[in-house]
C-alpha positions as CSV (number, residue, x, y, z in Angstrom):
1,M,-26.9,38.8,-13.3
2,G,-28.0,39.8,-9.8
3,Q,-31.6,40.6,-9.1
4,S,-30.8,44.1,-8.1
5,A,-29.3,44.7,-11.5
6,E,-32.5,43.3,-13.1
7,F,-34.5,45.8,-11.0
8,G,-32.4,48.6,-12.3
9,K,-32.7,47.5,-15.9
10,F,-36.5,47.3,-15.5
11,L,-36.6,50.9,-14.3
12,K,-34.5,52.0,-17.2
13,A,-36.6,50.2,-19.8
14,M,-39.8,51.7,-18.3
15,R,-38.2,55.2,-18.4
16,S,-37.1,54.8,-22.0
17,R,-40.6,54.2,-23.3
18,L,-42.0,57.5,-21.9
19,K,-42.3,60.7,-23.8
20,P,-42.3,64.1,-22.1
21,E,-46.0,64.7,-22.9
22,D,-46.8,61.3,-21.4
23,A,-45.6,62.5,-18.0
24,G,-47.2,66.0,-18.3
25,L,-43.9,67.6,-19.1
26,P,-43.5,70.3,-21.7
27,G,-42.4,69.0,-25.0
28,T,-39.2,70.1,-26.7
29,S,-38.0,70.3,-30.2
30,A,-34.5,69.5,-29.3
31,A,-33.4,66.0,-30.1
32,R,-32.7,63.7,-27.2
33,R,-29.6,61.5,-27.2
34,V,-31.5,58.6,-25.7
35,P,-35.2,57.6,-25.9
36,G,-37.5,58.4,-23.1
37,L,-37.3,60.7,-20.1
38,R,-34.1,61.6,-18.4
39,R,-33.3,60.3,-14.9
40,E,-33.6,63.8,-13.4
41,E,-37.1,64.1,-14.9
42,I,-38.2,60.8,-13.3
43,A,-36.6,61.8,-10.1
44,R,-38.4,65.1,-10.1
45,L,-41.8,63.5,-10.9
46,A,-41.1,60.9,-8.1
47,D,-40.0,63.6,-5.6
48,V,-36.7,62.1,-4.9
49,S,-33.2,63.3,-5.7
50,T,-31.5,62.5,-9.0
51,D,-28.7,60.8,-7.2
52,Y,-31.1,58.5,-5.3
53,Y,-33.0,57.5,-8.4
54,T,-29.7,56.9,-10.3
55,R,-28.6,54.5,-7.5
56,L,-31.9,52.7,-7.9
57,E,-31.4,52.2,-11.7
58,Q,-27.8,51.1,-11.1
59,G,-28.9,48.5,-8.5
60,R,-27.0,50.3,-5.7
61,N,-29.9,51.0,-3.4
62,I,-32.2,48.0,-3.0
63,H,-34.0,49.0,0.2
64,P,-36.3,51.9,-0.8
65,S,-39.4,52.5,1.2
66,R,-42.8,51.5,-0.1
67,A,-43.7,55.2,-0.4
68,V,-40.7,55.8,-2.6
69,L,-41.6,52.8,-4.8
70,D,-45.1,54.0,-5.2
71,S,-43.9,57.4,-6.2
72,V,-41.4,55.9,-8.7
73,A,-44.2,53.7,-10.1
74,R,-46.4,56.7,-10.7
75,A,-43.6,58.6,-12.3
76,L,-42.9,55.7,-14.7
77,R,-46.7,55.3,-15.3
78,L,-46.6,51.6,-14.4
79,D,-49.8,49.6,-14.7
80,S,-50.7,47.1,-11.9
81,S,-48.9,44.2,-13.5
82,E,-45.7,46.2,-14.0
83,Q,-45.8,47.6,-10.5
84,A,-46.2,44.0,-9.1
85,H,-43.3,42.9,-11.2
86,M,-41.2,45.7,-9.9
87,M,-42.0,44.7,-6.3
88,D,-41.2,41.0,-7.2
89,L,-37.8,42.0,-8.5
90,L,-37.0,43.9,-5.3
91,E,-38.5,41.4,-2.9
92,H,-36.6,38.4,-4.3
93,C,-33.2,40.0,-4.5
94,A,-31.8,37.8,-1.8
95,E,-33.4,34.7,-3.3
96,S,-31.2,34.9,-6.4
97,Q,-28.4,33.6,-4.3
98,R,-30.3,30.5,-3.2
99,P,-30.1,27.2,-5.1
100,G,-32.9,25.6,-6.9
101,V,-36.7,25.6,-6.9
102,P,-39.1,22.8,-5.9
103,A,-40.0,20.1,-8.3
104,Q,-43.3,20.5,-10.2
105,G,-46.0,17.9,-10.2
106,V,-49.7,17.4,-10.9
107,R,-52.2,16.2,-8.2
108,P,-54.3,13.1,-9.1
109,G,-57.4,15.1,-8.5
110,L,-56.4,17.7,-11.1
111,R,-55.8,14.9,-13.6
112,Q,-59.3,13.7,-12.9
113,L,-60.6,17.2,-13.5
114,L,-59.0,17.3,-16.9
115,D,-60.8,14.1,-17.8
116,A,-64.1,15.6,-16.6
117,V,-63.8,18.6,-18.8
118,G,-62.7,16.6,-21.8
119,D,-65.2,18.4,-24.1
120,V,-63.1,21.6,-23.8
121,P,-59.4,22.0,-24.3
122,A,-57.5,22.4,-21.0
123,L,-53.8,22.6,-20.0
124,V,-52.1,22.8,-16.6
125,L,-49.1,25.2,-16.8
126,G,-46.4,25.5,-14.2
127,R,-43.4,27.8,-13.7
128,R,-41.9,29.3,-16.9
129,S,-45.1,28.0,-18.8
130,D,-44.0,24.3,-18.6
131,V,-46.9,22.2,-19.8
132,L,-47.4,19.9,-16.9
133,A,-50.7,18.3,-18.1
134,G,-53.4,18.5,-20.7
135,N,-56.4,16.7,-22.0
136,R,-56.7,15.0,-25.3
137,L,-58.6,17.9,-27.0
138,A,-56.0,20.4,-26.0
139,F,-53.3,18.3,-27.6
140,L,-55.4,17.9,-30.7
141,L,-55.8,21.6,-30.8
142,F,-52.2,22.7,-30.2
143,A,-49.6,19.9,-30.0
144,D,-49.1,16.6,-28.2
145,F,-46.6,17.9,-25.6
146,T,-46.2,14.4,-24.2
147,A,-44.4,13.4,-27.5
148,L,-41.7,16.1,-27.0
149,P,-38.6,15.6,-24.9
150,A,-39.1,16.5,-21.3
151,G,-37.0,19.7,-21.6
152,E,-39.1,21.0,-24.5
153,R,-42.5,20.7,-22.9
154,N,-42.9,24.4,-22.6
155,L,-45.6,26.6,-24.1
156,T,-43.5,29.7,-24.6
157,R,-40.7,27.7,-26.2
158,W,-43.2,26.0,-28.5
159,L,-44.7,29.4,-29.5
160,M,-41.4,31.0,-30.2
161,L,-39.6,28.1,-32.0
162,E,-42.2,25.9,-33.6
163,P,-43.1,27.0,-37.1
164,R,-46.6,25.4,-36.8
165,A,-47.4,27.7,-33.9
166,R,-47.1,30.7,-36.3
167,E,-49.5,29.0,-38.7
168,L,-52.0,28.1,-35.9
169,F,-52.2,31.5,-34.2
170,R,-53.6,34.1,-36.5
171,D,-52.4,36.8,-34.1
172,W,-49.1,35.1,-33.4
173,K,-47.1,38.2,-32.6
174,S,-49.5,39.4,-29.9
175,V,-49.9,35.9,-28.4
176,A,-46.1,35.2,-28.4
177,A,-45.3,38.7,-27.0
178,E,-47.7,38.1,-24.1
179,A,-46.1,34.8,-23.4
180,V,-42.7,36.4,-23.2
181,G,-44.1,39.0,-20.9
182,A,-45.5,36.2,-18.6
183,L,-42.1,34.5,-18.7
184,R,-40.5,37.8,-17.6
185,V,-42.9,37.9,-14.6
186,D,-42.0,34.3,-13.7
187,V,-38.3,34.9,-13.8
188,G,-38.8,37.9,-11.6
189,R,-40.6,35.8,-9.0
190,H,-38.1,32.9,-9.2
191,P,-34.6,34.4,-10.0
192,N,-32.9,31.2,-8.7
193,D,-34.8,29.0,-11.3
194,A,-31.9,27.7,-13.4
195,Q,-34.2,26.1,-16.0
196,A,-36.0,29.4,-16.6
197,N,-32.6,31.1,-17.2
198,Q,-31.6,28.4,-19.5
199,L,-34.9,28.8,-21.4
200,V,-34.3,32.5,-21.7
201,G,-30.8,31.9,-23.1
202,E,-32.1,29.3,-25.6
203,L,-34.8,31.6,-26.9
204,A,-32.5,34.6,-27.1
205,V,-30.1,32.6,-29.3
206,H,-32.8,31.3,-31.7
207,S,-35.4,34.0,-31.9
208,E,-35.0,37.6,-33.0
209,H,-38.5,38.4,-31.8
210,F,-37.7,37.0,-28.4
211,R,-34.6,39.1,-28.1
212,Q,-36.5,42.3,-29.0
213,W,-39.4,41.6,-26.6
214,W,-37.2,40.5,-23.7
215,A,-35.1,43.6,-24.0
216,G,-38.3,45.7,-23.7
217,H,-39.0,44.3,-20.2
218,R,-42.7,44.0,-21.0
219,V,-44.6,42.1,-18.4
220,A,-48.0,40.3,-18.7
221,T,-50.2,38.5,-16.2
222,P,-53.3,37.5,-18.3
223,S,-56.2,36.1,-16.4
224,A,-58.3,35.7,-19.5
225,G,-58.2,36.4,-23.2
226,N,-59.3,35.6,-26.7
227,L,-57.6,33.6,-29.4
228,R,-58.0,33.4,-33.2
229,L,-56.7,30.2,-34.6
230,H,-56.4,28.5,-38.0
231,H,-56.3,24.8,-37.4
232,P,-55.1,22.6,-40.3
233,V,-58.1,20.2,-40.0
234,V,-61.1,22.2,-38.7
235,G,-60.2,25.6,-40.0
236,D,-60.7,28.9,-38.3
237,L,-61.7,29.1,-34.6
238,E,-62.4,31.9,-32.2
239,L,-61.9,30.9,-28.6
240,N,-61.8,32.4,-25.1
241,F,-59.5,31.2,-22.4
242,E,-59.5,31.6,-18.6
243,N,-56.5,31.1,-16.3
244,L,-57.5,29.6,-13.0
245,V,-54.7,29.9,-10.4
246,L,-54.6,26.7,-8.3
247,P,-55.1,27.6,-4.6
248,D,-52.6,25.1,-3.3
249,D,-49.9,26.1,-5.8
250,P,-49.9,29.7,-7.0
251,D,-47.2,28.7,-9.6
252,Q,-49.7,26.5,-11.4
253,V,-52.7,27.6,-13.5
254,L,-55.4,25.6,-15.2
255,R,-56.0,27.2,-18.6
256,V,-59.3,26.3,-20.1
257,F,-60.3,27.2,-23.6
258,S,-63.9,27.5,-24.8
259,A,-66.0,28.7,-27.7
260,K,-69.3,30.6,-27.6
261,P,-72.1,28.0,-27.4
262,G,-73.8,27.3,-30.7
263,S,-71.1,29.1,-32.7
264,P,-69.2,27.7,-35.7
265,S,-66.1,27.5,-33.4
266,A,-68.0,25.3,-30.9
267,D,-69.0,23.0,-33.8
268,S,-65.4,22.9,-34.9
269,L,-64.2,21.9,-31.4
270,T,-66.8,19.1,-31.3
271,L,-65.6,17.9,-34.8
272,L,-62.0,18.0,-33.7
273,G,-62.7,15.9,-30.6
274,S,-64.4,13.3,-32.8
275,F,-61.2,12.5,-34.7
276,G,-59.5,9.3,-33.8
277,A,-55.7,9.0,-33.2
278,G,-53.8,10.1,-36.3
279,D,-56.6,12.1,-37.9
280,A,-56.2,15.5,-36.5
281,G,-52.8,16.5,-37.7
282,A,-51.7,17.8,-34.4
283,A,-50.0,14.8,-32.9
284,P,-53.2,13.5,-31.2
285,A,-53.3,11.7,-27.9
286,S,-53.8,8.0,-27.4
287,T,-57.4,6.7,-27.8
288,D,-56.9,4.2,-25.0
289,S,-59.4,5.0,-22.3
290,Q,-56.7,4.9,-19.7
291,R,-55.0,7.7,-21.5
292,A,-57.9,10.0,-22.4
293,T,-55.9,12.6,-20.4
294,Q,-52.2,12.5,-21.2
295,I,-49.9,13.9,-18.6
296,A,-46.7,15.7,-19.4
297,D,-45.5,15.8,-15.8
298,V,-42.0,17.2,-15.9
299,S,-41.2,15.9,-12.4
300,D,-41.7,12.4,-13.7
301,A,-39.9,12.8,-17.0
302,G,-36.2,13.6,-16.7
303,G,-36.3,14.9,-13.1
304,A,-36.9,18.5,-14.2
305,S,-37.9,21.0,-11.6
């Protein structure tokens, strides 16, 4: 599907979630045939003609001015992440016709950093949430992604299809839905990423939750957050995470997890890190000092991009 069509589908999805009272319009007792506001109502709120807005939703006008886009965003009550995603969809319309995306890799210095922060779980995530690298404690906490086939080393795929993920995350639905929203943003930025489109297709086939969330066009760009986990060995944990965008590659983030100092969760992380190979129940990493940090570099395993 062309990127201009995706732009139109996004506008339609955002329109369908609005109620008249959300947009300051008078409510009506008459039943609406479709959910959300009508096109003419959004057009009026955005101060454009109904025909013009209709062409936008149908992907037949992909050169609107910034002023028009800002007006449409206000009419649709988009937040900053949703507005940025709308701009991504429009900006990269031409790119959807270009082949491929660059291969992903992890710099040696970043691998050393993962070793240096070995007392806290840390992952390096690339495009489409591919797990490019992680330290031993992250693999003990979640899963040893290095043990998976190269094409399955993806955090969103693991969240949606791995039964253990539902047991680990006490708020699985909200965590998984946010991951799907982040994948939606990534696909908008890289419409020519064939592997991302394959991932979307696979998840749509195998997960009803994914199909519902994807159809809703929700977007998410979390910079930080909280997690409530139930680990099979150390029990309940409450963690914070920070996403640090790498300055030399905006498609990669260093996600670091931490617990409040002196808390039971901090003690549990310390306990988890003390387990030797085979003790943690989460496919632990090797204890060899040369592999304290295990790397799931997709560019080295199977030639994935």
